[in-house]
N, C-alpha and C positions, 0 to 999 in steps of 0.2 A: 916458409908459410904459410900454408893457408889462410886465401880468405875469406870470413868466413859469413860475409858481408852478402846478404840477399837481394838478388834482383827485385827491381821494381815493379808490381804488378798489373798490367796492363788492363785497363777500364773499356771496355767499348760501349759506346753510346749507341742507345737502344731507339731504331728506326722507327717515325710516328707508323704508326697500325695501315696508312691508306698507302704506304711504300711498300709496305711486307706484305701486304694482301689488296694489291692491288683491282685483281681481277674480282673480288670477291666487294671492295667499295664500291667499283665501276656498277657491279649488277646489284651492288644494294640503289645508288643513284637511280639507276634506270628502273628499279621497281617502284622508288617516293617519285620518280617524276610518272610514269603511267598512272600510279595511284591516282595522281594528284591530275591527271586528264580525264582519266576514268570519273573523280568525282567531277570536277566543273561539267562536264558532258551531263553526266546524270542529274544534274541539279539545274540544268538548263530549263525555262518554261515553255514546253512542247506548246503548251495554248496559246503562244505570243501570235500567230498566224491568224488566230480565230477572234483577237482582241480588238473592240475599235480602236481606230487610231487617233491619238492623242490630240490631233487638231483635226475634230469633225467640221465636219459644214454647217455654217453655221449663215442662216438667209434671215438679213435682219430686216423685221419688218418697221414700217411707219406707224405712230400712233393710231392713226385711221386704219390698221392694218394692208397697207401694201406693200409688198416686197418689194426692196430698192437695192438690194445687194448681196451677193453670195460671198464668202470668202472660207479658206480651207481645202480639207481633203475631201471627198467623197467615199462612203463607204459603206456598202447595204452587208446583210447579216451573211453568214458563211456559208458558200453549197457542199451538196453531199454530193459525189460524181455517182455514187451508184441510183440516184433519181434523177440523172439526167440522160436525155440520147444518148446513143452509144456513138453517133458523132461528136457530141459536142466537145466531151474529152481526149477522144478521138482527133478533133482538129490540131490540137495543142500537142498532144503526141505526136502526130504524124512530121509535125513542122519544127518540133523544138527536141524532143527528145525520141527516136525511132524504137533504140533500143532501152526503151524508160524499163518495161516489163523482166528484162535478162539480165540487167548490170545492177551491183548492188551500192550504185549511188556513184559511182567512179567510171566512167566509159572510156577506156584505157585506148581504142581503135578510135574513139569520136576525137580522144584531145592528139593523139598523135596525125590525122589526118589532119586538122586544122594545123596544128604546126609549121606540118611538112607544107599548106597553103598559105598562111604566114608568111615563110621563108621563103617561097619562091616570089611572093607580093613585097616582102621588102616591107611589109606593115602586118598592123591586127587588121587582117579581114574577115575573120572566123573564129566564132569561139567554140569552147571542147566542153562548155559545161553543161550537166545533165539538168531535167527538172529538178531535182534532188538538192541538188548543189546551187541553183536557184532560190528554189525557197529557205535554202540555209541562209542566201544573202540575204533574202529579201526582208526575214525573219529577224535577224541578229546581226547582220554584219551593216555595212556601208558599201559603197559604190566606190570608194577608193580601189585604185587598182595596183596592186600590190604583190609581191610572192608571199608575203606573210598572210595576204589578205586570201588569198587564192588556198594555202595550205589548214588556213582557218576553215573556209569554206571545206573544203574535202572531209576534214575530220571531220565536221558537222554532219554534212552529207553520209558519212557511213554511221553514224551515231542514229539518224533520224532511219537509214534504213533497217539497223538492228532493233529499232524501236517500237516503229509504227509500219502498217501496210503497206501497199503500192497505191490500194485507194485513199489510204488518210493523207500518205503525202501527196497523192495527185490533189483532194481533196482541198487541202491546205495552200497548196500553190494555184490552184485558182482561186483562190478565196482572198489571194494577197499578191498576187501580179500586178503592176502598173498598166494603165489601159489609155493613158493621156486623160487631159483635159482635166487634170485632178483627180479623174477616177483611179478607185484600186476595187481588185477583185471583180468576177465574173458576172455578181449580179449587179454589181452598180453598173459597171459596162452595159447591159443587157437593156437596163432601164436607162441608161443616159444618151447613149447612141439609137436605138431600137424600141424602146421605151415598152419592155418585155421583160416577160421571166426568162430563166435563162433555160427552165422546162419549154418554153416554150416557141425558143430562137428556131431559126429554117437553119442549112444546113450553109447556105451562102451566110448567112450573119454569122454563124459560127464560126467559116472559115476566114471570115476577115476580120471579127477579134483577135482571133489566132495568130493571125497577119502581123497585125500589129505590138503584138508583144516584142518585136525585133525592135523597131523605133518609133515608140507611142508618139510621140510628140509631130513625127515627121508624115507619120502613115494613120494617122486621126482622120477618120471619115470626114468631121465637119470642118476641118482645117483644109484636107486635101483628098476629096472622096476619088477624083481618077488615079493616086497613087494607091489608094484602099484597095480599089478594086483591085489592079492589075495586081498587087501584095495579094487578094483573095484569089485570083487564079492559079498562083501558086502552090499555095496552100490546098486546094482541091486536087491540082495533080498531083502532089504527094497525096493526099490519102487516098486517091486512088491505087496512087502504085505501092499504098499500104494493106492494101484491101477495105478501109474504111466505110468507105463508099463506092458505087459504080460508077462506069466513065458516061451512063444516061443519069444518072443524080447529078454528078460535075457539070455537066452542062446544062441540065436545068436550074445549076444554083447562081446562075449568072447575073447580074445585074441586078445586086441588091439595093434596098434603096434605102436611107436613113431619116429614121423618125427621132427625133431628141424627146426626150420625154420629161425633161427640166425645163421648165421657162428659163429663157434666157434673160440674166441678169449680169450688169458690170460686178466687177473683182472690187475696185472700188470711187471712194467718193471722199471728200473730206473729212465730212460725218462720220462712216462707214471706216477708215480709216483709223479715227480717235478713239471711238466707242468699241471697235474690236478686243482689244484689251480688256477692256469691261467684262464684254458679251464671254469673254473665255476665262474670265473668273468666277464670272455667275453661274455659266454652265459646265455641266462634264462631261466627258466623251462619251460619245451614243453613235450608234449605227445609224446610218440613211441621212437625212439635215434637220437639222434643231432651229426650229425656227424661234426667233430673237426679238421679242419685242423694246421696241425703242421709243424714246420721246420725240423724235423727229415729226412735226408736222407736214405731209408733203405738201398743200398749199402755201404754206409761209417758207418753204425752202426755195420750192419751186418760183413763187416770185420775187425771193430774195437775190437769187441767180439772176433774174433778170435786169433787175436793179442796178444791179453790180455791173451787171455788162453793158445794159446801155448805158450806163454813166460813163464808164469810161470811154466806150465808143463814142460819145459823145464831146467829153471835153480831155480826154485824157494826154489828147496828142497835141493842140495846142498849151494845157499846162503840165505839159513832161509829166504825165500821173500814167505810169502803167501797172500799177496791180491794185488793188482795193481787197477789204475782208470786212465781212460782218457775224456775228453772231446774237443771236436772241433767245434770251431764256426769260426762265421764270423767278422769281423772287427766291425759292430754295432750291434754284442749279438746276432744275430740268430744262436743257438743249432744246429748243426748238427748230432751230435754225442755224449753218454753219456754211459758210462759205466763204475757202480758205485762200480764194484766188477767182484770177479772172477767169484760167480754165485749166480745170483737173487734168482733163486730156494734154495740155500743152505742159502745165509743170503741178505735179504730186507735191508741192511746198504747202503746208498747211499755214498760211498767215495770224491765224487763229491763234493757236495752240502750240507753236514750234518757232513763230518770229519773235524774238527780242527785241523792243524797238522804245526807245526814248518816248515814253508820255508824253510830254512837256509839261502843261496847265492843266491837265487833266488830272496831277498827282498833286497838288493843289489840296483839293479833297482832304487828304490828310494832312496837312501842314493847318490846316482850318479845325477840321477834328483835334489835334492834339492840343489846339486855343481851347476849344470848349473843354476838353476835360481839366484844362486847368482851370477853369470856371468863368472863361470870358464867354460872351455871346455875342449874336449876331450885330449888336445895337453897340458893344462897345469899339473903340477907338482904336486907329492905327494912323501911324502921319505916312499920306504919301507924297514921299519928296525923295529928292535923288539922296542916296544911301551909298557907304563904303563900308562894307568889310573888312576886315584883313586888307589884301591887296582886289576884292573882291566887288565893282559896281553894278549892277545890275541897272536894267535901265526898261521905262516904259516904251510902249509903241510910239513912235514921231516925237520922242521927248517929253511927251501930254505929260503934264503931275499936278495933283490939286493943289499941292505944296501946304499942307492943311490937312487934320485929321477929317479920317472920313469911318465914318462904320464899316465895321467885316462885311455889314452882308456887299456895302459898294467893292467892296475892294475884290471881293470875290466876286460880282458879279462881271464888274469890267475887267475883270484876270490883273489884277493891279501886279507887276513884277516887283517892283520897292517896297510894296505893303507886304506881301507874302515874304520876303527878303527878312526885312524886321519883324514879323509875327514866329519866323520861325527860328531866329537870332535869341526872340525872348522865349518860347517855349523849349529849345532845345533840340540836337539833334536827333538824340537818341527818343525822344517825345514822338519824333518824327514818323520814325522808323517803328518805335511800338504799333502807333498807329497803323500803320501801313501793313505790317507783321499781321497783327491783328484782325485786319480784314480779308487777309489771305494772301499778301504781294510779299513773297520774296526776291531778292534781287541781290547783287552788289553792288550796293549805296554807297553811293561817294565818300571821302572821308572829311567833306567840308559841307558850307550849309547849300551849296550849289543845289543838293538833290530835291530843296524847296522849288523847284525851276521845273521837276521832273527828268533831271537827270539819270536816275536808277534805270537803266533797261526793264521791261517787264513783258509778259504775253498780254496782246488784247483779249486772252481768256480772264487770264485773271483779274486782270484790270475794270473787267465790265463784272464777273463777280461781286468784286469790290463795291460796287453802282448797286450790286443788287441784296447786298448786306442792306444798306441804308432802306431800298427798296419794303424791304419784308422783315427788317427791324430786328435781322438775326446776325449772326456772325461766331463766324469767317461760312461765308458760301462753295461749296464744293459742288462746282460742274458734274452734270452725269445726262449721260444720256442712256442706259440700260435701266427700266422699269426697276429688274430687281435687283439693283446694284446696292451696295450699300454705303452712306456717305455716313460722316461722322456729325456728330448731333450737335449741332452749332446752339450758341451763347444767346441770350436777348442782348441788343445794344440798348441803353442806359435809356429812358424815354428822352430824360432833355435832352443827351447828346443829340440823336434822331432828330429830333424835334430842329435844332439848329443849323444841322446836316439838310434837312430838308427844306428850311426855308432860306439857308443859300444856294441849293441847285433852284428853287423856283424865281428866285431874283436875278440868277445868271438868266435863266429862258425867258424873265418876263421883260424885263431890261436889260440886259449883259450880254457877253459874246456869243450867249450861246440860243438867241430870241429866234432863231431857224430854228432851232425845235419845238415851236409855241404850238401844239397842236389840237394841247387842251388844256383846260383848268385843271388837268391833273398831271402835266409836263412835269420833270424836271431832268435838269443836264448841264454837263460841262463841256468844252470845248480844248482840245492842244494842238500845239501848236510847236515842232522843235528847231532850233538851230537851222537857218537857211531855207526853210519850208522843206526838212528832208524827212517827216512824219505829220500827218494832220489825221487829229482823232474827235469825234464825238461820242460821249459817251453820257448815258441818261434812262428814262424810266419814262413810260405813259403809265397809270395804273400799275399794272401786274405784268407789263410786259417791258422787260428791261434789254436795251441793245448798245450794240459798239461797233462801230465802225475806222476804220481805219483806211487810210490811202498815204499810199506813198513810191517809192522806186528798189526794187531788192537789193540794187547796187553801191543804195544809200544817197545817190546822187540828188541834187533839191529839183524841186519842181518849183513849177512859176508862178511865185506866191499864194500857193493852194495852204491855205489855215483850216483849220476845224471847222471857223464860221463858214468855210465853201462849200469844197466838194464832198465833204463827209458829212456836212449838215442837211446836205439835200437829199443824200442814200439815205442817211436817219429818217429824216422826214415823209419821203416818199413812203418808206416800209412802216414809219409808223401808222402813217394813215390808210394804208393797203389792213394792216391787222385792226385797228378800228372797226373799217370797214365789213370786216368778215367779222364781227362778232363777238372776237377773241380774246380782247382788253376789257379784265374787269375792275372796279374798286366796290371794296366792300360787298364784293361777291353778285352786284349788278354789272350789266353789261356797259361798258359806253360807246358810241356809235362817233362819227364824224360829228363837229361842230359845224354849225352854217358861218358861213364863209366872212371871215372877218373884215373890218373896213383896213385901209391900207396905214401899216408902222412903221413911226418913223424909224429908222435904222440907225444905232448909234456904234461909231466905231470903237474898236477893241483897244483898252488904255496900253497893250504891248508892243513890241516888235523883238524881233531877233537881232541881236548886236553882234559886230564881229568879234567872235574871239570869248562868245559869251554862253552860257550854258541855254539849253532850250529856251526859248521865249514863245509866248501868245503871239498869234499875227493877224493883222485883218486880210480878209480875203480879197484876192484883186481884182481889178475891174475885168468885168468880160460877160460874156451870156450864158456862164453857170454859177455868176459871184458877181450883183450888183455893186456898184460902190457904197460904202457907208456915207450917210449925212452928217447929220451932226450928233454929238456925241447925247449920252444919257445926263440926265442932270444929277450930279454926284452926289445929295444927298433926298431922298425922296422922303416929302414932309410927314408923312403917316404909311408906312408898310404895311401891307395888308397881310393878314394871319396866313398862314402857310398849312394847309390842310395833307396830313396825310395819307398817300395814296391809295390805302384798300384800309 
């Protein structure tokens, strides 16, 4: 019997296209990649080498017109090699790329020679990059050494050769190449090292500049003239060998003299470091040097540096106080002087702007401000007696208490810790933080009421700006150092609130811990001292001059009894008196000078002291040559407090 069942039909799976036509797929992919490369190259900004640097040279100028610092890189207008003497571009071609006019961006002969010498030397001794490749790297790539970057460099070089003429490539190269000292481009280098234009360079000068390209920092004539001259002789010999100049011209081109065309200025200072970001935001990129007018007063700045340095030299040793900082500003935030430490050359760390330290009792201003906002006045009463809040028991200096209610005015003037703690308990932690932040002080505030005694770290600049807000009656104050800088518009401080704060600050100067700053009837201030005398501050203003001073150690080690009423008060007083003597302090638009010497004033002892394990507390100055011992305390309740006048 015949089996009529048919066999199952075999169905073959269809292979993917890329397997069936692998050669076609590979070709298509290659074309796609080639098109992508061509597109990327064609879209390269060819004019980038001719553009100004993103970080142009900024010459910072004081308010009275004196340059005091230079920041950023220096680049002038591009050069055109067709308008230069033949020996100028010839020097660079001779020493950097002899076959420049005959290759297509990559010199295989030079690459082979460099590879052989590097193998023999066991390291990179010679490069084979052409001028076109160097332009590709300078304009479009980084200095990173890698095979990937070299491949990109070669690809861009071929593209540049296809798009530009040799003269255009050389012009862009000479306009971009680095010459040391932060100088980019031939025009800037000619000005910087010889005070000339590229058209007026001599053969020897051109040779010296061409020789620098190999190692700009090491061969800069301003840093190592003998090495620069030695390298220039090599370039001159190469120029003779390539026919750019004759042997006689080479002999006459030796002994080049350097004549710098730009005034020597320091790169940095505490103020320059702080103000540079503001300057870069205010001024766009440009060729040459951009002069930036700042708010710095050169006379005040010089004197501030002298005062800080001298004070530390006189007293820093036996007081174990190694650093100090000072900032002076107008009530609108215009910074006039800034001393960020004892010596900028030794340490560039700016203790005005960057050091976050506890302000101690100087922070009490915000505690009392919160109380004023809740309806209290300087005549309101607060109990000055031992207190315990949760597990915290703040103490006054030497355990002295009035043991009765006293006016807020007297509590602030004597810097009573227990009064501040009780007041903080009344107004609440949130109200204190709100007052501080309104005045521009932002910090990691502690979660308890110890913040009333200044345990929240902040910078001297922020604290001084907060006191400036009281002086000017507008808050918050944004410190600035560039005249064109835009700062947020502040709000008006309520008149009653400001009058109360002025009353308190004046009381501290007249009969309180800040008495050392009583240089004028228009002086207002507050001291601050932290736990174990690790920080000491004096903050205040006289007329329209707001000054903040800090003294301490970078390692946060304790000082020998230095309180805000001691060395900081001395520095503050000396600077304030100098400013008044120069006629730059005003009240209601009128200059105020130094008053006649006052009769001896009986000095009081501060009513607070740091206690072991406690938050920062205000302390009296340690007796010594810089800090005379306090005598009798001020009366706790003046019979008739004098009204306080606003500073202006």
